[in-house]
C-alpha angles and dihedrals in degrees: 000000000000123000089249092055091047090052092051092050091049093049091048091050090049092050091050091049091050091049092049090048091052091049090049092050091049091048090049091048091051092047093047096044111115107251122231114239126215119183115192107195119189124198123230095349121157127227089234095051093080111086093218090059099043123042089195095052114129091203123088111219103174098160096049091042088054091048088054091050090051096049142010125310118204114210095191103044122142143191116224093245145016090243134059114247094050093049093049090049092050093048093051096043106031086231128110113249093225091070087070112013149350129220136030133296105261126216110307089002124160127255119281093210121100116223092242094051116110107216124203089252091054089051089055091047090055088054093054099260128147104236128202137174119200127181129003117024107170093164097105141256135216096261091163088072091068098032114110117242092240096046113148130197130218132207130016137266114348088352091060114110151142127258123231092261092063093081138054097231093187091073128085116253110233132210095034131115095308091058093052105051108293120120090200141012134192125177146081095271093232123007096219099036129075142289093064099202141086118278120201116194102318103336137070113253091218125013116247111248105179143029120271112270118177090197087075092062133076111272117279115250103213136009122347134318091242089194120156115227120256147099120341138171108248092237095050115141116183090194088071094060100095097037092049098044092043091053090051090049092052090048091051094050092046093049092053091063087070093062138054091225112110118231141218113202120186104194111186118188124212088215150144082359116110132303086070101208115153113179117253095257089065097049110125095009090123137041091230103075127247092329090057090047089051089054087051090054090049090050090049091052090051088052092053092052093046092049089051087060090050096048093046093051094242100111097098093052098044129093108212120199123185123186141126136245095236144327128296126294125257092270084082090081093061090042091056091050094048103035103018090237116134108196094199095050122185093015138074118237141047139219112331093015124123089218114099095263090066095064110003097105143165110287120184131167126185116186111163111226093016110053116056113238113257094007121153123206121198096187120123107257138167138202088244085070093065093077095059091040094056092041088058090048088056094041085239118161106223109224118245112272095025128107088013097180101034123116120184118251092201096109089052093047089057095040120015092201095063119113120253133168121349097198139036132180123218127193141167107167134022117281097014122094143164124209129200115204107176106302093343122100120196119192104202093200138067090265139008089225117100098159092046138257128289107206094191091055091047090053093049093047094040095242112158120234121260112292092205095236116152091239139023125221125185133183101217092190088074102014110043090159093058096232103134115063105204098176092116091052095050108037091154091056091049091051095048093047092049088053091050091049091053091049093051094045093050097041128351146299114292115254 
């Protein structure tokens, strides 16, 4: 071989090496880039409402079905509670609500976050993310800071409220999203609680000037308004909630494509929670009445947000999580009777209940390059686990004492067959708990119903009446609908699970 030939070979080898090095550097850069995170959080949505999870569903959910096909679908995913404030708290802190409180934040209620608590949003802030919350908050604010000293109330009980003159609307409202890790907020805090107006960051966009009056709105399409009395802007239209917040979400996602800063967007829907108010263009989209149409509108909004990721070129570097705060409201009983659509299929129970239907919710994660497309995971998982999962994605060391109940889902996201948690505690009201231990479900109460029984539904679904035992025990491996209470047959299992429940409540989950 001549010297000239040797030189050419050497130069070619060098060029190939340089090209491989560049490719390796680019691949490393892509792998090490901080992923965006988009959490889509539905309100009062049943496991069986999604078409991909229920062959008998009367509700088309094409966008969420597609999201499931593009990522990982968890068949045994749970919220922390059967009601909304506790589940939102647990998701954003990695800590079960029942270690601190029970129940929801009522109208003009204070924040549930302790000052020393590191929320998920604060974790993202510390890692250089732009953080935003859009939609329902329902975690409290310091409304007393803007309440006038001479503020008077009217009415009694649930009809008790404040008028628009009770607050100084020109002031900023402390202890809300901006004080707990979010750089920005836009929403109406809670769709059926006052004040009925838009809030941007920590101030109302327009000062309320009247008292809420549902007669001023278009008629409701199913159920009741369930709106607490209080201040409202005279032009308030609850039907514009989803269109307006979705538009703001699309704008936020699109704007982030113009910067190198990663983002965390917590987008919390008001739907399909009551009031059930699908916009006219969605009427008749489902075979499950207005509720089903409201789910269709929620699915459509998810599609708009997901397409914004696609158009802006951010899809491949964005973790998308879709889940819900609890199961469907009691209107589901009448819906099943009228339309033969059971929102909690295949489970027993609804919102508030300790039965699986109260908290066993849709749970989807799409992480390009990590989750296998179309994968299904049957492991027991909880929304409290999202904190540790995202911390691991960021290589963030969670400080001691934070995210007490969170366990990273990362092994499952890479391999759906990996083992995860063995046990999980559920709770809605003080003194009543449910415990999952593998396939066993213990209801540590006289009944798993919190919202109450519906005897007609039980007869239709062949659910036996209450057997009056002090506990309920179900083997979900053979009785996913929780019909056969076997507590009397397995007293040792009841005793061991009660001991485990006490241990978890007093300390932590076993390793």
